[in-house]
C-alpha positions in Angstrom: 9.7 9.3 -9.9 9.8 6.6 -8.2 9.2 3.4 -9.8 6.6 0.9 -8.7 9.8 -1.7 -9.4 11.5 -0.2 -6.5 8.3 -2.0 -4.5 10.1 -5.0 -2.8 8.7 -8.2 -2.2 9.0 -8.3 1.7 7.3 -4.9 1.8 4.1 -6.2 -0.5 3.5 -8.9 1.3 3.8 -7.4 4.9 1.9 -4.5 3.6 -1.2 -6.0 2.3 -1.4 -7.4 5.6 -1.3 -4.2 7.9 -3.3 -0.7 8.4 -1.3 1.4 6.2 1.7 3.2 8.0 1.8 6.6 9.7 4.5 9.5 10.4 6.9 8.5 13.2 9.0 10.5 15.1 12.6 9.9 16.2 12.4 9.1 20.1 14.5 7.3 22.7 13.4 4.1 24.0 11.0 5.0 26.9 11.0 2.9 29.6 8.8 0.0 30.8 5.0 0.9 31.9 2.9 -0.9 34.0 0.0 -2.9 32.5 2.2 -3.9 29.5 2.5 -7.8 30.4 -0.6 -9.5 29.5 0.5 -13.1 30.1 1.7 -15.0 33.2 5.7 -16.1 33.5 7.2 -18.0 36.1 9.4 -16.4 38.3 12.5 -18.7 37.8 13.8 -21.2 35.0 14.7 -19.9 31.5 14.6 -16.9 29.9 10.9 -16.2 28.8 10.7 -15.3 24.8 10.2 -11.9 24.2 6.9 -11.3 22.2 5.8 -7.4 21.2 2.8 -6.6 19.5 2.0 -3.0 18.3 -1.4 -2.2 16.8 -4.3 -0.2 16.3 -7.8 -1.0 18.2 -9.7 -1.1 15.0 -7.4 -2.4 12.7 -8.9 -5.9 11.2 -5.6 -7.0 10.8 -4.2 -6.4 14.3 -7.5 -8.1 16.0 -7.0 -10.8 13.6 -3.3 -11.1 15.4 -4.7 -10.7 18.7 -7.1 -13.6 18.5 -4.8 -15.6 16.8 -2.1 -15.5 19.9 -4.7 -15.9 22.6 -4.6 -19.5 22.3 -1.0 -19.8 22.1 -0.8 -17.8 25.6 -3.1 -20.3 27.2 -1.0 -22.9 26.4 2.5 -21.5 26.8 2.4 -18.1 28.3 4.2 -19.0 31.4 7.1 -19.1 28.9 6.1 -15.8 26.8 7.1 -12.3 28.1 3.6 -10.6 25.8 3.6 -6.9 25.4 0.7 -5.3 23.8 1.2 -1.7 22.7 -0.7 0.7 20.4 0.6 3.2 17.2 -0.8 6.5 17.6 1.1 10.2 16.9 0.8 12.4 19.5 -0.4 15.8 19.0 1.5 19.2 20.1 -2.3 20.2 22.5 -2.2 16.3 24.5 -4.6 14.7 22.1 -3.7 11.8 19.5 -4.0 11.1 15.9 -4.8 7.6 14.6 -5.6 6.2 11.6 -8.9 5.2 12.1 -9.8 8.8 14.3 -10.5 9.6 17.5 -12.8 6.3 18.1 -9.6 4.0 17.6 -7.7 6.6 20.3 -10.4 5.8 22.7 -10.5 2.2 22.2 -6.7 2.4 22.2 -6.8 3.9 26.1 -9.7 1.8 27.2 -8.0 -1.2 26.7 -4.7 -0.3 28.3 -6.6 0.9 31.3 -7.9 -2.6 31.4 -4.5 -4.1 30.8 -3.3 -2.2 33.5 -6.4 -2.9 36.3 -7.5 -5.9 35.4 -4.7 -8.1 33.4 -6.0 -11.1 34.5 -9.3 -10.5 33.0 -7.9 -8.4 30.0 -7.6 -11.0 26.7 -11.6 -12.0 28.1 -12.2 -8.4 27.6 -10.3 -8.0 24.9 -11.7 -10.9 22.7 -15.2 -9.3 23.8 -14.7 -6.1 22.4 -12.8 -7.4 19.0 -16.2 -8.9 18.1 -17.1 -5.7 16.8 -13.8 -4.1 16.3 -15.5 -0.6 15.0 -17.3 0.0 18.2 -14.5 -0.1 20.7 -15.2 2.7 21.8 -18.7 2.3 23.0 -18.7 -1.2 23.6 -16.4 -1.3 26.4 -18.8 -1.0 29.2 -20.9 -3.9 28.2 -17.2 -5.9 27.6 -16.2 -4.7 31.4 -19.3 -6.0 32.6 -19.4 -9.0 31.1 -16.2 -10.0 32.1 -16.1 -8.5 35.7 -14.2 -5.4 35.2 -14.4 -2.4 37.3 -16.5 -0.1 35.3 -16.1 3.2 37.3 -12.3 2.7 37.6 -12.2 1.9 33.7 -14.1 5.2 33.2 -11.7 7.3 35.5 -8.9 6.1 33.5 -10.2 6.2 30.1 -11.6 10.0 30.5 -8.6 11.5 33.0 -5.1 12.4 32.4 -4.2 8.6 33.6 -5.8 7.1 30.6 -4.1 9.5 28.2 -0.3 9.0 29.7 -1.0 5.4 29.4 -1.3 6.0 25.7 1.6 8.2 25.5 3.8 5.9 27.1 2.4 3.1 24.7 2.8 5.0 21.4 6.2 5.9 22.6 7.2 2.6 22.9 5.8 1.9 19.0 7.6 4.5 17.9 10.7 3.5 19.4 10.1 -0.2 17.5 9.7 1.7 14.5 6.1 0.1 14.2 4.3 2.1 11.6 1.9 -0.5 10.4 -0.4 -2.4 12.3 0.5 -5.5 13.6 4.0 -4.7 13.8 5.3 -8.1 15.6 8.5 -8.3 17.0 9.7 -11.5 18.7 13.0 -11.1 21.1 14.1 -7.8 19.3 13.7 -8.9 15.9 10.8 -8.1 13.2 8.9 -11.9 12.9 7.9 -12.7 9.7 6.3 -16.1 10.2 2.5 -17.2 10.2 0.1 -15.3 11.6 -2.4 -17.9 12.7 -2.8 -19.8 16.2 -0.8 -22.7 14.6 1.6 -20.5 13.0 2.1 -18.4 16.3 2.7 -21.8 17.9 5.2 -22.9 15.6 7.3 -19.6 15.5 7.5 -19.6 19.4 8.3 -23.0 19.9 11.0 -22.9 17.3 13.0 -20.4 19.7 12.0 -21.7 23.2 15.0 -23.6 24.4 14.9 -27.2 25.1 13.3 -28.6 26.5 10.3 -27.8 24.9 6.7 -27.6 26.5 4.3 -30.4 25.6 1.9 -28.1 23.2 5.1 -28.0 20.9 5.0 -31.6 20.3 1.3 -30.8 18.4 2.0 -28.8 16.1 1.0 -29.8 12.6 3.7 -29.9 10.0 3.2 -27.7 6.9 3.3 -29.2 3.7 6.3 -29.2 1.1 5.9 -26.2 -1.7 7.8 -25.8 -4.3 8.3 -22.3 -5.5 10.5 -20.8 -8.4 11.6 -17.5 -8.9 12.1 -17.3 -12.6 14.4 -14.2 -14.0 16.6 -12.8 -16.3 20.4 -12.4 -16.0 20.1 -9.5 -18.5 17.5 -7.1 -16.4 19.5 -5.3 -14.6 16.1 -4.4 -12.2 15.3 -8.1 -11.8 17.6 -8.6 -9.2 16.8 -6.3 -6.7 13.3 -8.7 -6.0 15.5 -11.8 -4.9 16.2 -10.1 -1.4 12.3 -11.0 -0.9 12.7 -14.3 -1.1 13.6 -14.9 2.2 10.7 -13.7 3.3 9.0 -16.1 1.6 10.6 -18.9 3.1 9.1 -17.1 6.2 5.9 -17.0 5.2 5.5 -20.6 3.6 7.3 -22.7 6.3 7.7 -25.7 3.8 8.9 -23.4 1.1 11.4 -24.8 -0.9 12.8 -21.9 -3.1 14.5 -22.6 -6.7 15.8 -19.6 -8.6 15.6 -20.6 -12.7 16.9 -18.3 -15.5 14.9 -17.4 -18.5 18.1 -17.7 -20.6 18.3 -21.5 -19.7 16.6 -24.2 -21.2 14.5 -25.1 -17.8 13.9 -20.7 -17.3 12.4 -21.2 -21.0 10.3 -24.1 -20.5 8.8 -23.2 -17.3 8.3 -19.6 -18.4 6.2 -21.2 -21.6 4.2 -23.9 -19.0 3.3 -20.7 -17.1 2.4 -18.4 -20.2 4.3 -15.5 -18.8 4.8 -12.6 -20.6 6.9 -10.7 -18.3 9.4 -11.5 -15.5 10.5 -11.5 -13.1 7.7 -13.8 -11.8 7.1 -16.3 -8.9 5.6 -19.4 -9.2 4.4 -21.9 -6.3 3.0 -25.6 -7.4 -0.3 -26.5 -6.2 0.7 -27.3 -2.9 0.5 -23.9 -1.4 -3.3 -24.5 -1.8 -2.7 -27.4 1.0 -0.7 -24.7 3.3 -3.4 -23.8 5.6 -1.4 -21.0 7.2 0.2 -19.3 4.0 -2.5 -19.7 1.1 -5.3 -17.6 3.3 -3.1 -14.8 3.5 -1.6 -15.6 -0.5 -4.6 -16.3 -2.2 -5.1 -12.9 -3.2 -1.9 -12.7 -4.8 -2.1 -16.2 -6.5 -3.9 -16.8 -9.9 -3.5 -19.9 -12.3 -0.4 -19.7 -14.8 -0.4 -23.1 -16.7 0.4 -25.8 -14.1 1.6 -23.5 -11.6 0.5 -20.4 -9.3 1.8 -17.0 -10.1 2.2 -14.8 -7.0 1.8 -11.3 -7.8 3.8 -10.0 -5.2 5.8 -7.6 -7.5 6.1 -5.8 -10.9 7.2 -7.4 -13.8 9.5 -5.2 -14.9 10.8 -7.3 -18.2 10.2 -8.8 -21.2 12.9 -11.6 -22.0 11.8 -11.3 -25.6 11.5 -7.7 -26.0 14.3 -4.8 -27.0 17.2 -4.3 -24.0 17.7 -0.5 -24.6 21.3 -0.4 -23.7 23.0 -3.0 -25.0 23.7 -2.3 -29.1 21.8 -4.9 -29.8 18.6 -5.6 -32.1 17.2 -8.3 -29.1 13.5 -8.6 -30.9 14.3 -8.7 -34.3 12.9 -5.6 -35.7 16.1 -4.0 -37.1 15.6 -0.8 -34.6 18.5 -0.7 -31.7 18.5 0.5 -28.3 16.7 3.9 -28.2 15.4 3.7 -32.0 13.1 1.3 -30.8 9.7 2.8 -29.9 9.4 0.3 -26.8 12.4 1.9 -25.3 10.9 5.4 -24.7 10.6 5.2 -21.1 14.0 3.6 -20.5 16.0 5.6 -18.5 19.0 5.1 -21.0 16.9 6.6 -23.4 15.5 9.8 -21.8 16.5 13.1 -21.5 18.0 14.7 -18.0 16.2 18.1 -18.3 18.8 19.9 -15.8 22.3 18.9 -16.8 23.5 20.5 -20.3 24.0 17.2 -22.0 21.9 15.6 -24.8 21.3 12.5 -23.0 19.2 10.5 -25.6 21.7 12.0 -28.9 18.7 13.6 -30.6 20.3 17.0 -30.9 17.9 18.6 -28.2 19.6 19.4 -25.1 17.5 19.9 -21.5 14.3 22.1 -21.9 14.6 22.0 -25.8 13.5 18.4 -25.7 9.7 18.3 -26.0 9.6 15.7 -23.1 11.3 18.1 -20.8 8.2 20.4 -20.7 7.1 19.1 -17.8 9.9 18.1 -15.8 10.1 21.2 -12.8 13.4 22.5 -14.3 11.1 23.3 -17.4 8.0 24.1 -16.2 6.2 27.6 -16.6 4.0 29.3 -14.6 0.5 28.9 -16.5 -2.3 30.7 -14.4 -5.7 29.2 -13.8 -4.4 25.7 -14.4 -4.7 22.5 -12.0 -3.5 19.1 -12.5 -4.4 16.0 -10.9 -2.1 12.6 -10.9 -4.0 9.8 -9.9 -4.2 6.1 -9.8 -7.5 5.2 -10.8 -8.1 2.7 -8.2 -6.4 4.2 -5.5 -8.9 4.9 -2.8 -7.3 8.4 -1.9 -7.3 9.4 -5.7 -11.2 8.3 -6.1 -11.3 11.0 -3.1 -9.7 13.5 -5.3 -11.8 12.7 -8.3 -15.1 12.9 -6.0 -13.8 16.4 -4.3 -13.6 18.0 -8.0 -17.1 17.7 -8.5 -17.5 20.3 -5.6 -14.3 22.2 -6.6 -15.9 22.4 -10.5 -19.2 23.7 -9.7 -18.1 26.7 -7.2 -15.2 27.7 -10.0 -18.2 27.7 -12.7 -16.3 25.2 -14.6 -13.9 27.7 -15.5 -10.5 26.0 -14.2 -8.2 24.4 -16.8 -7.8 21.2 -15.1 -6.3 18.5 -16.8 -6.1 14.6 -15.3 -2.9 12.1 -15.6 -2.5 8.8 -14.2 0.6 7.2 -12.7 1.7 3.7 -13.5 5.0 2.3 -15.2 5.4 1.6 -19.3 7.3 -1.6 -19.7 7.8 -2.2 -23.0 4.5 -2.9 -25.0 2.5 -3.0 -21.9 1.8 -1.1 -18.6 2.1 -1.9 -15.0 -0.1 0.0 -11.9 0.1 -0.5 -8.5 -3.7 -2.1 -8.6 -3.0 -4.4 -11.1 -4.4 -4.8 -14.6 -7.8 -4.0 -13.7 -6.6 -0.3 -12.7 -4.8 0.1 -16.0 -7.7 -0.9 -17.9 -9.7 1.8 -15.9 -7.0 4.7 -16.5 -7.5 3.9 -20.4 -11.0 4.2 -20.6 -11.3 7.4 -18.5 -8.4 8.9 -20.8 -10.7 7.6 -23.5 -13.8 9.7 -21.9 -11.6 12.4 -21.3 -10.6 12.6 -25.4 -14.0 12.2 -26.5 -15.9 13.9 -23.9 -13.7 16.9 -22.4 -16.5 19.8 -23.2 -17.6 21.4 -19.9 -16.0 17.8 -18.1 -18.8 16.0 -19.4 -16.0 12.9 -18.9 -16.1 13.4 -14.9 -19.8 11.9 -15.1 -18.5 8.9 -16.1 -15.2 8.7 -13.5 -17.9 10.3 -10.7 -20.4 6.9 -11.8 -17.5 4.5 -11.5 -15.9 5.9 -8.3 -17.8 4.3 -6.1 -17.6 0.5 -7.4 -14.7 1.4 -9.0 -13.3 -2.3 -8.7 -16.5 -3.5 -10.5 -15.4 -4.5 -13.9 -19.1 -3.8 -15.6 -18.0 -0.1 -16.6 -20.5 0.3 -19.6 -23.5 1.4 -17.2 -21.8 4.5 -16.2 -21.2 5.1 -20.1 -24.8 7.0 -20.3 -26.3 10.2 -20.9 -24.6 11.0 -23.8 -21.4 9.1 -22.9 -21.7 6.3 -26.0 -19.7 2.9 -24.5 -19.2 2.0 -27.9 -16.7 4.9 -28.3 -15.0 4.5 -25.0 -14.7 0.5 -26.1 -13.6 1.2 -29.8 -10.7 3.7 -28.3 -9.9 1.0 -25.4 -9.5 -1.9 -27.9 -7.3 0.2 -30.1 -3.8 1.6 -30.3 -5.7 5.0 -29.4 -6.4 4.0 -25.8 -2.9 2.7 -25.1 -1.0 6.0 -26.9 -3.6 8.1 -24.1 -2.0 6.1 -21.5 1.5 6.2 -23.1 0.9 10.0 -23.0 -0.3 10.5 -19.8 2.3 8.6 -18.3 5.0 10.3 -19.7 3.7 13.6 -17.7 3.6 12.0 -14.5 7.4 10.7 -15.1 9.0 13.8 -16.2 7.0 15.4 -13.6 8.8 13.1 -10.8 5.3 12.5 -9.5 4.5 9.2 -8.1 2.0 9.3 -5.2 -1.6 9.5 -6.1 -3.0 11.6 -5.6 -0.7 14.6 -6.4 -1.6 18.2 -7.5 0.1 21.0 -9.2 -1.5 24.6 -9.8 -0.6 26.7 -12.2 2.1 24.7 -13.3 4.9 24.5 -10.6 3.4 24.2 -7.3 2.9 20.9 -6.0 0.5 20.0 -3.1 -1.6 17.6 -1.2 -4.8 17.0 -0.6 -8.4 14.5 -0.9 -11.3 16.7 -0.1 -12.7 20.0 -2.0 -12.0 22.5 0.4 -7.9 21.7 0.6 -8.2 21.8 -3.0 -9.8 25.2 -3.4 -7.4 26.7 -0.8 -4.1 25.8 -2.3 -5.8 26.4 -6.0 -6.5 30.2 -4.6 -2.9 30.5 -3.1 -2.3 31.1 -6.8 -5.5 32.5 -8.4 -7.1 34.4 -5.9 -7.1 37.4 -7.7 -9.4 36.2 -10.6 -11.5 34.3 -8.2 -11.6 36.5 -5.2 -15.4 35.7 -4.4 -15.2 31.7 -5.1 -12.1 31.8 -3.4 -14.1 32.8 0.0 -16.7 29.9 -0.1 -16.2 27.0 2.1 -16.1 23.9 0.5 -16.2 20.3 2.1 -13.8 19.5 4.6 -14.8 16.2 6.5 -13.3 13.0 3.7 -12.9 10.1 6.9 -9.7 9.6 5.9 -6.2 10.7 6.5 -5.7 13.9 4.7 -2.7 13.6 3.5 -3.1 9.6 2.4 -2.0 8.2 -0.8 -1.1 5.1 -2.6 2.5 5.1 -4.3 5.7 7.0 -3.4 5.5 10.9 -2.7 
């Protein structure tokens, strides 16, 4: 299983402000197409700055940067060669697939048509559409009329082959640029990682323009100085990989002064205690971050108080500097248990059995499939009819859909399926790390407590189905009802039982090499993906159709309004 600790800081921040990536195909760079340029350029003089935006017309983050860059183009657009293209996947039948569905495809096309036939009015048209981005497939007529575009010409382009050709070429340019998330921004051929506000774009573009700079560049407000400390530990093998993200931080926080401090030093221990840290690595910023009008709005959702600092939750914390290090032949935490003998090392790679190499890796006298933990490794799994396993993260929107799909699936099969649920997260020292933070860890435990105490007829699923519509609401007790006692769930959650249930659940996911939510396994050996009832039924029936001949003929709900292959984490 790919651990969450492999998610780098740079990718974490970028992904948080982009509509989800789509699969890309390898294609050669297409020739430029008419209608791409949306800002005027001088015929002579310095070479203009080349700026490329790759977006989805219904992506809020794409709309955000379009609106932010417009005032910049108004002021220095004569020095910028600006291109706007759209991220889509072409299908064999000549149609297109886009993250937000056919309405977004239609919006992409009409914007390309407007850019081609009325480039001088395009930004006014786009600004009008962006006021209600969810309706770009409908509001284009009103926006065209309002801004003096030829509605008939746009209609013919949008509905005809011309519009499809424009989108095909635009999508190919996006794929050639390896643009998978909206927005993807490229400046002079290099990925852009600066501020996304109007001031941020102005500063970044002005920095790359040759002298003499245009007059608007002199009006840029300087950023505040922000002290940022990366607290790590030289004994932590996994911590070093996150240092690669510090350059990204410097680009995002224009006034950043970044410093690396090791826990083993006096300064490191002092900051660790001041910030009330429990795990490393940690990225801390001083209060000046709140004064940064460009960076703080983007990072506020990651920032939590940590003593006199703000801790930026940009990556998983994977190392307990006061805990046992599992491969150094030393009793680090003073409990008289060294390395793998310490129970906190159970999930450490140095202490786990590799299930198919004919070696006793964890030195317990058991080799490969004789090791009990290997029972869930695919090298040792056995075919077990009528079983369905679901691996999820409780706050993953795709995992939520998978749980919801089971209401119809279980009903279809009369609750006769042997259905089991396992959660995906990381065990770190004495605690846990989940992709969606501590609230997800807590909800994983509560749901496991419900499973343990209310397994008969899948009663626990009533709690989960109740929680799903507001899965981020911390008030969970309202869903512990109709025979599910909140006191029972709470006692399990607060005691060691809940932690042990989650630890055992995570071990199954880890040994099954599952990292993506949701992932399904039918009959113990057959892995598949899906978030709707019909897909789950169909895949389960591939291996159980003789037992459920009648049930497998039923057609269940297919429409999910979400990408069928979508998921959280690594597949």
